[in-house]
C-alpha positions in Angstrom: -23.0 -11.9 -1.4 -24.9 -13.9 -4.2 -22.7 -15.3 -6.2 -24.0 -16.3 -10.2 -22.4 -19.2 -12.0 -24.2 -20.0 -16.0 -23.2 -23.3 -16.7 -24.6 -24.9 -20.5 -24.1 -28.7 -21.3 -21.5 -27.7 -23.6 -19.1 -25.8 -20.7 -15.8 -28.2 -21.2 -14.1 -27.0 -17.5 -17.7 -27.3 -15.5 -15.5 -29.0 -12.3 -13.3 -25.9 -12.6 -15.5 -23.5 -13.1 -17.8 -24.5 -9.8 -13.9 -24.9 -8.0 -13.3 -21.5 -8.2 -17.1 -20.3 -7.4 -16.6 -22.4 -4.2 -13.0 -20.5 -3.1 -15.1 -17.0 -4.4 -17.5 -17.7 -1.9 -15.2 -19.0 0.6 -12.4 -15.8 0.0 -16.1 -13.3 0.4 -17.9 -15.2 3.1 -20.9 -15.3 0.6 -24.2 -16.0 1.5 -24.6 -18.7 -1.2 -23.7 -19.4 -4.9 -27.2 -20.2 -7.6 -25.9 -22.6 -10.5 -27.5 -22.4 -13.2 -27.4 -25.1 -15.0 -30.6 -24.9 -17.9 -33.7 -26.3 -18.6 -33.4 -30.3 -20.2 -29.8 -30.9 -18.6 -30.4 -34.1 -16.9 -26.4 -35.3 -18.3 -25.3 -31.2 -16.7 -26.8 -31.7 -13.6 -25.9 -35.2 -12.9 -22.2 -33.9 -13.8 -22.5 -31.0 -11.1 -24.1 -32.9 -8.1 -22.1 -35.7 -8.7 -18.9 -33.1 -8.3 -20.3 -31.2 -5.3 -21.1 -34.6 -2.8 -16.8 -34.9 -3.2 -15.8 -34.8 0.3 -13.5 -31.6 -0.4 -16.6 -29.8 -1.7 -18.7 -30.6 1.3 -16.7 -29.2 3.1 -16.9 -25.7 2.2 -20.8 -25.2 2.3 -24.4 -26.1 4.6 -26.8 -26.8 2.3 -28.1 -27.6 -1.0 -30.4 -26.8 -2.7 -32.2 -27.7 -6.3 -35.0 -26.8 -8.0 -37.7 -28.8 -8.4 -39.7 -26.9 -11.1 -38.6 -24.6 -13.7 -35.4 -24.1 -15.0 -32.6 -25.8 -13.8 -31.4 -24.1 -10.4 -28.9 -25.3 -7.7 -28.6 -23.0 -4.7 -25.9 -24.5 -2.5 -26.0 -22.3 1.2 -23.5 -21.0 3.6 -23.1 -20.6 6.9 -19.6 -19.1 8.3 -18.2 -19.5 11.6 
């Protein structure tokens, strides 16, 4: 299962939406979450990464991949045991 989450720079409850996506992935044993934040969104990317690096979030996922070119995306991979 793949979960997609679209976040723009103007989203006020960004951390809450990411948290809900992580809980949904945990509940359904999803293999991937794709977070799209768009191009030219440096502050948005920093906020997303800072939230994902917190210990309670970091314990949930296995690998984090950031897109280097093109449209801004972050992929969160899970390995359920």
